[in-house]
C-alpha positions in Angstrom: -5.9 -22.7 -26.3 -4.0 -22.3 -23.3 -4.2 -18.5 -23.7 -7.9 -18.7 -24.4 -8.9 -20.6 -21.3 -6.5 -18.2 -19.1 -8.4 -15.0 -20.7 -11.8 -16.9 -20.0 -10.8 -17.6 -16.4 -9.2 -14.4 -15.5 -12.4 -12.6 -17.0 -14.9 -14.8 -15.3 -12.9 -14.1 -11.9 -13.1 -10.5 -12.3 -17.0 -10.8 -13.3 -17.5 -12.6 -10.2 -15.4 -10.0 -7.5 -16.9 -7.3 -9.3 -20.8 -8.6 -9.2 -20.0 -10.2 -5.2 -18.4 -6.3 -4.3 -21.6 -5.0 -5.7 -23.9 -6.9 -3.9 -22.0 -6.9 -0.5 -23.3 -4.7 2.3 -19.9 -4.2 4.0 -19.0 -2.4 0.7 -21.4 0.4 0.1 -21.1 3.1 -2.4 -18.8 6.1 -2.2 -20.4 8.4 0.4 -22.6 6.6 1.8 -20.5 4.9 4.9 -21.7 5.9 8.3 -18.5 6.7 9.9 -19.8 5.5 13.3 -20.2 2.2 11.8 -16.1 2.2 11.1 -14.8 4.3 13.8 -14.9 4.0 17.5 -17.3 6.6 18.9 -14.8 7.6 21.2 -12.5 8.5 18.7 -14.9 10.5 16.7 -16.3 12.3 19.5 -13.2 13.4 21.4 -13.0 17.0 22.5 -10.4 19.6 21.8 -8.3 19.4 24.9 -5.5 17.7 22.8 -7.5 14.8 21.6 -8.2 14.4 17.7 -11.7 15.7 16.0 -12.0 13.8 13.0 -12.2 15.9 10.1 -11.2 18.8 12.0 -7.8 18.4 13.8 -4.9 19.9 11.7 -1.1 18.7 12.2 -1.0 16.5 15.0 2.4 16.3 17.0 3.4 12.9 15.7 0.6 12.7 12.9 -0.4 9.4 13.9 -4.0 8.7 13.9 -4.2 5.4 15.3 -2.1 3.5 17.6 -1.0 0.7 15.1 0.2 3.7 12.3 2.4 5.2 15.3 3.8 2.0 15.9 4.5 1.3 12.4 6.1 4.8 11.2 5.0 7.3 13.9 2.8 9.1 11.3 -0.7 9.0 10.2 -2.8 7.8 7.5 -6.1 7.0 6.8 -5.0 3.0 6.9 -2.3 1.4 9.0 -0.2 0.1 6.3 -0.3 -1.1 2.6 3.0 -1.2 1.4 3.9 -4.7 2.1 0.4 -6.2 0.5 0.7 -3.9 -2.3 3.9 -5.1 -3.2 2.7 -9.0 -3.0 -0.2 -7.9 -5.6 2.6 -6.6 -8.1 4.3 -10.2 -7.5 1.4 -11.9 -7.9 0.4 -10.0 -11.2 3.6 -11.2 -12.6 3.0 -14.3 -11.6 -0.2 -14.6 -13.4 1.7 -13.5 -16.5 4.1 -16.5 -16.1 1.0 -18.9 -15.3 -1.0 -17.1 -18.4 1.8 -17.5 -21.2 4.4 -19.9 -21.3 6.8 -17.7 -23.3 6.7 -14.8 -21.3 9.8 -13.5 -19.7 10.3 -10.5 -17.5 13.2 -8.2 -17.3 14.8 -9.3 -14.4 16.9 -6.2 -14.8 14.5 -3.9 -14.6 13.1 -5.6 -11.3 16.8 -5.1 -9.7 17.0 -1.2 -10.9 13.3 -0.9 -9.2 14.0 -2.5 -5.9 17.4 -0.8 -5.4 15.9 2.8 -6.6 12.8 2.5 -4.1 15.2 1.2 -1.2 17.6 3.9 -2.0 14.9 6.5 -1.9 13.7 5.0 1.4 16.9 5.2 3.1 17.1 9.0 1.9 13.9 9.7 3.0 14.5 8.6 6.3 18.0 10.3 6.4 16.3 13.5 5.4 14.1 12.7 8.3 17.0 12.5 10.5 18.8 15.5 9.5 15.5 17.7 10.0 14.2 16.3 13.2 16.7 14.1 14.5 14.7 10.9 14.1 15.1 8.4 11.2 11.9 8.7 8.8 10.4 11.5 10.9 7.5 13.2 9.1 8.9 16.2 7.3 5.5 17.0 5.3 2.6 18.6 6.6 0.0 16.0 8.1 -3.5 18.0 6.8 -6.7 17.4 8.4 -7.7 14.0 10.0 -9.8 11.9 7.6 -9.1 13.9 4.4 -7.2 11.8 1.7 -3.9 14.0 1.8 -3.7 13.6 5.5 -1.0 11.6 6.0 2.6 13.5 5.0 5.0 11.0 4.0 3.4 7.8 4.6 1.9 7.2 1.2 5.4 8.0 -0.2 7.5 5.4 1.9 4.5 2.9 1.6 4.8 3.1 -2.4 8.3 2.6 -2.0 7.8 -0.2 0.2 5.7 -1.7 -2.0 7.7 -1.1 -5.1 10.8 -2.6 -3.4 8.7 -6.1 -2.4 7.1 -6.5 -5.7 10.1 -6.3 -7.5 11.8 -8.2 -5.1 9.2 -11.0 -5.1 8.8 -10.6 -9.0 12.3 -11.4 -9.3 12.6 -14.7 -7.4 9.6 -16.0 -9.4 11.3 -15.0 -12.5 14.4 -16.7 -11.2 12.4 -19.8 -9.8 10.7 -20.4 -13.2 13.8 -19.5 -15.5 15.4 -22.1 -13.2 13.1 -25.0 -14.5 14.2 -24.2 -17.7 17.5 -25.0 -17.4 17.4 -28.2 -15.7 
């Protein structure tokens, strides 16, 4: 009965989220967004005298398309972040599995393995950037055109590694916390 209630609750929440996003004017259909509503006109109308032209400028020196990204990792992407929130969503899914099923047990060794591997790859990418350009985590991949999906160089790789590391660490903590409860 508890599994059925959990399933119905998750499905109801999913339907509510989908319906609220479909009717929400803040989430228009793909391709229907007016960029001037989302990006400052000053950013879009920069001239070619060393400024960024949205959809035109290629391979910026640092690659950063906004100040937040420049501070975070010194090369640009379409958004300024995502690794940590993505990792917390991964861990939240593990927590929901524990809450939905009393018998669920995750493989903690897998979490430790993923966390170690993601952290190692992060450091390796940083060292490669250091060796190639003299800066830790310096972008070694082409940046592309500002505004295109693949306009970010290494940043999606870095954020995926951060997401996996954070998600596996928090999921391991959740597992440890909930399995300690049984031994007492």
